[in-house]
VEXDREN-2710 file (C-alpha; in Angstrom, 1 decimal):
% VEXDREN-2710
k/r/px/py/pz
1/UNK/6.6/33.4/18.9
2/UNK/5.7/30.2/17.1
3/UNK/2.2/29.0/17.8
4/UNK/1.5/25.6/19.3
5/UNK/0.3/23.1/16.7
6/UNK/-3.3/21.9/17.4
7/UNK/-4.7/18.5/16.6
8/UNK/-7.0/18.3/13.6
9/UNK/-10.1/16.9/15.3
10/UNK/-11.9/16.3/12.2
11/UNK/-9.1/14.3/10.6
12/UNK/-8.5/12.4/13.9
13/UNK/-12.3/11.6/14.3
14/UNK/-12.6/10.5/10.6
15/UNK/-9.6/8.2/11.0
16/UNK/-11.0/6.5/14.1
17/UNK/-14.5/6.3/12.6
18/UNK/-13.1/4.5/9.5
19/UNK/-11.3/2.1/11.7
20/UNK/-14.3/1.2/13.7
21/UNK/-16.4/0.8/10.6
22/UNK/-13.7/-1.5/9.3
23/UNK/-13.8/-3.5/12.6
24/UNK/-17.5/-3.9/12.1
25/UNK/-17.1/-5.0/8.5
26/UNK/-14.5/-7.7/9.7
27/UNK/-17.0/-8.9/12.3
28/UNK/-19.9/-9.0/9.7
29/UNK/-17.8/-11.0/7.3
30/UNK/-16.0/-13.4/9.7
31/UNK/-18.5/-14.1/12.6
32/UNK/-19.7/-17.4/11.1
33/UNK/-16.3/-18.7/10.2
34/UNK/-14.8/-17.7/13.6
35/UNK/-17.6/-19.5/15.4
36/UNK/-17.1/-22.7/13.4
37/UNK/-13.3/-22.7/13.6
38/UNK/-12.5/-21.1/17.0
39/UNK/-15.8/-21.5/18.9
40/UNK/-16.3/-17.7/19.2
41/UNK/-17.8/-15.4/16.6
42/UNK/-15.8/-12.5/18.1
43/UNK/-12.3/-14.2/17.4
44/UNK/-11.3/-12.1/14.4
45/UNK/-13.0/-9.0/15.8
46/UNK/-11.0/-9.1/19.0
47/UNK/-7.8/-9.4/16.9
48/UNK/-8.8/-6.5/14.9
49/UNK/-9.6/-4.4/17.9
50/UNK/-6.3/-5.3/19.4
51/UNK/-4.3/-4.0/16.4
52/UNK/-6.7/-1.0/16.3
53/UNK/-5.7/0.0/19.8
54/UNK/-2.0/-0.6/19.0
55/UNK/-2.3/1.5/15.8
56/UNK/-4.0/4.4/17.6
57/UNK/-1.3/4.3/20.3
58/UNK/1.4/4.4/17.6
59/UNK/-0.5/7.3/16.0
60/UNK/-0.6/9.2/19.3
61/UNK/3.2/8.7/19.7
62/UNK/3.9/10.0/16.1
63/UNK/1.6/13.0/16.7
64/UNK/4.3/14.2/19.2
65/UNK/7.3/13.6/17.0
66/UNK/8.6/16.5/14.9
67/UNK/7.8/15.4/11.3
68/UNK/10.9/17.1/10.1
69/UNK/13.0/14.4/11.7
70/UNK/11.4/11.9/9.4
71/UNK/12.9/13.8/6.5
72/UNK/16.6/13.1/7.1
73/UNK/18.4/10.9/4.7
74/UNK/19.3/8.5/7.5
75/UNK/15.7/7.7/8.3
76/UNK/14.6/7.8/4.6
77/UNK/17.2/5.4/3.2
78/UNK/17.3/3.1/6.2
79/UNK/13.5/2.6/6.0
80/UNK/13.7/2.1/2.2
81/UNK/16.5/-0.3/2.4
82/UNK/14.8/-2.3/5.2
83/UNK/11.6/-2.6/3.3
84/UNK/13.5/-3.8/0.1
85/UNK/15.2/-6.5/2.2
86/UNK/11.9/-7.6/3.6
87/UNK/10.2/-7.7/0.3
88/UNK/13.0/-9.8/-1.1
89/UNK/13.3/-12.0/2.0
90/UNK/9.8/-13.2/1.9
91/UNK/10.6/-15.2/-1.2
92/UNK/13.0/-17.3/0.9
93/UNK/10.2/-18.1/3.5
94/UNK/7.4/-20.6/3.2
95/UNK/4.3/-19.6/1.2
96/UNK/1.1/-18.6/2.9
97/UNK/-2.1/-19.1/0.9
98/UNK/0.1/-19.7/-2.2
99/UNK/1.8/-16.3/-1.9
100/UNK/5.0/-14.9/-0.5
101/UNK/3.4/-11.9/1.3
102/UNK/4.0/-12.4/5.0
103/UNK/6.8/-12.7/7.5
104/UNK/5.5/-14.7/10.4
105/UNK/7.0/-14.6/13.9
106/UNK/4.9/-17.1/15.9
107/UNK/1.3/-15.9/16.2
108/UNK/2.2/-12.5/14.8
109/UNK/2.7/-11.7/11.1
110/UNK/4.0/-8.8/9.1
111/UNK/3.2/-7.9/5.6
112/UNK/6.2/-5.8/4.1
113/UNK/4.1/-4.6/1.2
114/UNK/2.1/-2.5/3.7
115/UNK/5.3/-0.9/5.0
116/UNK/6.3/-0.2/1.4
117/UNK/3.6/2.4/1.1
118/UNK/5.2/4.3/4.0
119/UNK/8.6/3.9/2.5
120/UNK/7.4/5.4/-0.8
121/UNK/5.8/8.3/1.1
122/UNK/8.9/9.1/3.1
123/UNK/11.2/8.7/0.2
124/UNK/9.3/10.9/-2.3
125/UNK/8.5/13.5/0.2
126/UNK/12.2/13.9/1.0
127/UNK/13.3/13.7/-2.6
128/UNK/10.7/16.0/-4.1
129/UNK/11.1/18.6/-1.4
130/UNK/14.8/18.9/-2.5
131/UNK/13.8/19.1/-6.1
132/UNK/11.4/22.0/-5.5
133/UNK/14.2/24.3/-4.2
134/UNK/15.1/27.2/-6.5
135/UNK/18.7/26.0/-6.9
136/UNK/17.6/22.5/-7.9
137/UNK/17.1/20.8/-11.3
138/UNK/13.3/21.2/-11.2
139/UNK/10.5/18.8/-11.2
140/UNK/10.4/18.0/-14.9
141/UNK/14.0/17.0/-15.4
142/UNK/13.8/13.6/-16.7
143/UNK/17.3/12.3/-15.8
144/UNK/17.8/14.1/-12.5
145/UNK/14.3/14.1/-11.1
146/UNK/11.9/11.7/-12.7
147/UNK/14.1/8.6/-13.0
148/UNK/15.6/8.8/-9.5
149/UNK/12.1/9.4/-8.1
150/UNK/10.5/6.5/-9.8
151/UNK/13.5/4.0/-9.7
152/UNK/13.1/2.9/-6.0
153/UNK/9.3/3.1/-6.4
154/UNK/9.2/0.7/-9.4
155/UNK/11.6/-1.7/-7.6
156/UNK/9.1/-1.9/-4.7
157/UNK/6.2/-2.3/-7.1
158/UNK/7.9/-5.1/-9.0
159/UNK/8.7/-7.1/-5.8
160/UNK/5.0/-6.7/-4.7
161/UNK/3.7/-7.8/-8.0
162/UNK/5.9/-11.0/-8.0
163/UNK/4.5/-12.0/-4.5
164/UNK/1.9/-11.7/-6.1
165/UNK/-0.2/-8.7/-4.8
166/UNK/-1.4/-6.7/-7.7
167/UNK/-3.8/-4.6/-5.5
168/UNK/-1.2/-3.3/-3.2
169/UNK/1.3/-2.6/-6.2
170/UNK/-1.5/-0.5/-7.9
171/UNK/-2.0/1.4/-4.6
172/UNK/1.7/2.2/-4.3
173/UNK/1.7/3.4/-7.9
174/UNK/-1.2/5.7/-7.3
175/UNK/0.4/7.0/-4.2
176/UNK/3.7/7.8/-6.1
177/UNK/1.8/9.5/-9.1
178/UNK/-0.3/11.6/-6.7
179/UNK/2.7/12.8/-4.9
180/UNK/4.5/13.6/-8.1
181/UNK/1.4/15.5/-9.3
182/UNK/1.2/17.6/-6.1
183/UNK/4.8/18.4/-6.2
184/UNK/4.4/19.9/-9.7
185/UNK/5.2/17.3/-12.2
186/UNK/3.9/18.1/-15.8
187/UNK/0.5/16.5/-16.5
188/UNK/2.0/15.0/-19.7
189/UNK/4.3/12.7/-17.7
190/UNK/1.4/11.7/-15.4
191/UNK/-0.8/10.8/-18.4
192/UNK/2.1/8.9/-20.0
193/UNK/2.7/6.9/-16.8
194/UNK/-1.0/6.1/-16.6
195/UNK/-1.1/5.0/-20.2
196/UNK/2.1/2.8/-19.9
197/UNK/0.6/1.1/-16.8
198/UNK/-2.7/0.2/-18.3
199/UNK/-1.6/-2.5/-20.6
200/UNK/0.7/-4.0/-17.9
201/UNK/-2.4/-4.1/-15.5
202/UNK/-4.5/-5.6/-18.2
203/UNK/-2.0/-8.3/-18.9
204/UNK/-1.6/-9.1/-15.2
205/UNK/-5.4/-9.4/-14.8
206/UNK/-6.3/-11.3/-18.0
207/UNK/-3.7/-14.0/-17.6
208/UNK/-4.5/-14.8/-13.9
209/UNK/-7.7/-16.6/-13.4
210/UNK/-8.7/-15.4/-9.9
211/UNK/-8.0/-11.7/-10.8
212/UNK/-10.1/-12.1/-13.9
213/UNK/-13.0/-13.6/-11.8
214/UNK/-12.8/-10.8/-9.4
215/UNK/-13.2/-8.1/-12.2
216/UNK/-15.9/-10.2/-13.9
217/UNK/-17.9/-10.6/-10.6
218/UNK/-17.5/-6.8/-9.9
219/UNK/-18.7/-5.8/-13.4
220/UNK/-21.5/-8.5/-13.5
221/UNK/-22.4/-9.7/-10.0
222/UNK/-25.2/-11.8/-11.3
223/UNK/-22.9/-13.8/-13.6
224/UNK/-21.8/-17.3/-12.4
225/UNK/-18.1/-17.1/-11.4
226/UNK/-17.5/-20.6/-12.8
227/UNK/-18.6/-19.3/-16.3
228/UNK/-16.2/-16.4/-15.9
229/UNK/-13.3/-18.9/-14.9
230/UNK/-14.2/-21.1/-18.0
231/UNK/-14.1/-18.1/-20.3
232/UNK/-10.8/-17.0/-18.9
233/UNK/-9.2/-20.4/-19.3
234/UNK/-10.4/-20.5/-23.0
235/UNK/-8.7/-17.3/-23.9
END
């Protein structure tokens, strides 16, 4: 008889704890601004807690869904196509904070790049599982495995970089590389991908002033950010 699956209490508790700590950080960072702009220091905290409750509710629903149903091609490719359409569609919408990152529906907003992370996970999990079968081409086949695995991922990353949102693009890249590594991809390909990505990331940071300022401030918190901006512009 198959045994009933039990909830991983440590994983569940850690997830909830991280969400609550995040809510506290939001309150700490936004209380003064929220009080000045909205008359209540709890404005952003309440919004965060609302989404936290909705997120936990969605998690509870998904905990009772057979995960194997998420691995069907209909689900995988429908989700992948929908995310690609949304990432391309944001460029036809008005900018928000000088970027094309959000789809706004009244008071609600959606950031497609966050859904891109899930799309990458679902796609690679489905694709790599098929490639690990004994009758398949294997994990290290360049034409039949590596290129088809990375093609959609690189398309998503490219659209996210153009928004621009380099941080999320790097997250998606790390997720993809980690999944490929766990699936058994040769370490040489992993190292090659990392080496190929480094000059691209360097170029995207050094030629954009606010990214350069952030890196400089992180490496040298005592340095005046205006000096960093001046140094960047003089390069």
